C-alpha positions in Angstrom: -140.8 5.5 135.6 -139.8 5.3 140.1 -140.4 2.8 141.1 -141.3 3.6 145.3 -141.5 0.1 147.6 -142.2 0.6 151.4 -141.5 -2.6 153.3 -141.9 -3.6 157.2 -139.0 -4.5 159.1 -139.6 -8.1 160.8 -141.7 -7.7 163.8 -140.3 -7.8 166.9 -140.4 -11.4 169.3 -144.1 -10.7 170.0 -145.0 -10.1 166.4 -145.2 -6.9 166.1 -148.4 -6.4 168.9 -146.9 -3.1 170.4 -146.3 -1.5 167.4 -150.2 -2.4 165.7 -151.5 -0.9 169.5 -149.6 2.4 168.9 -151.8 3.1 166.0 -149.6 6.4 165.4 -148.3 6.6 162.1 -144.5 8.0 163.6 -144.5 4.7 165.1 -146.0 3.1 161.6 -143.3 5.4 159.7 -141.1 4.2 162.3 -141.4 0.9 161.3 -140.9 0.9 157.2 -138.1 0.7 155.1 -138.4 3.2 151.7 -136.5 2.1 148.8 -137.0 4.4 145.4 -136.0 3.7 142.0 -135.5 6.0 139.4 -136.2 5.3 136.1 -137.3 1.9 135.5 -138.1 1.5 131.8 -141.7 1.2 131.3 -141.8 -2.2 129.5 -139.6 -4.0 133.1 -142.2 -1.7 135.1 -145.6 -3.4 132.8 -143.7 -7.0 133.3 -143.1 -6.2 137.1 -146.9 -5.9 137.4 -147.8 -8.9 135.6 -145.7 -10.8 137.5 -147.0 -9.9 140.8 -150.8 -10.0 139.8 -149.9 -13.6 138.3 -148.6 -14.0 142.1 -151.8 -12.9 143.7 -149.8 -9.6 145.3 -149.3 -6.0 144.7 -146.9 -5.3 142.9 -145.4 -3.5 146.2 -145.6 -6.8 147.9 -144.2 -8.9 145.1 -141.1 -6.6 145.2 -140.5 -6.9 148.7 -140.4 -10.9 148.2 -138.3 -10.5 145.7 -135.7 -7.9 147.5 -135.8 -10.4 150.9 -135.3 -13.6 148.1 -132.6 -11.7 146.9 -131.1 -10.6 150.0 -131.2 -13.8 151.7 -129.3 -15.9 148.4 -125.6 -16.2 148.9 -123.2 -14.5 146.0 -121.1 -17.1 144.1 -118.8 -15.8 146.3 -120.1 -17.0 149.1 -120.9 -20.3 148.2 -117.9 -20.8 146.9 -115.6 -19.1 150.5 -118.4 -21.9 152.0 -117.1 -24.9 149.9 -113.2 -23.8 150.6 -114.2 -23.6 154.8 -115.0 -27.3 154.0 -112.5 -29.8 155.4 -112.3 -32.1 151.7 -110.9 -35.1 151.6 -108.4 -36.7 149.5 -109.8 -39.4 146.8 -107.2 -41.5 144.6 -108.4 -41.3 140.9 -108.1 -44.9 140.5 -110.4 -45.6 143.8 -113.1 -43.2 142.3 -112.9 -45.1 139.1 -113.1 -48.1 140.5 -116.0 -47.3 143.0 -117.8 -46.2 140.0 -117.2 -49.4 138.1 -118.4 -51.1 140.9 -121.6 -49.4 141.3 -122.7 -49.7 137.3 -121.9 -53.7 137.6 -124.6 -54.3 141.0 -127.4 -52.0 140.3 
């Protein structure tokens, strides 16, 4: 099974009105990106179709949204780099324990 995904490129500042107004297939294709995924197992394809249907979307819309989500989700390395880049305070373990114990005494 081969999946073919065509996704629209983000609209321009005017909401993509220029592209829509042009109406030519050349302009339409210039605003699209095509991704081909080959050798998708039938059971995976069937499950993706089920998920798309449950979301009220076509398979293309569903996969486009999932790819966008995937592309905007930071990787574990990016998250760890972000955490390391923040200046961390230093606490003594005794102070932390005392703070927790004080909080537990006064709910």
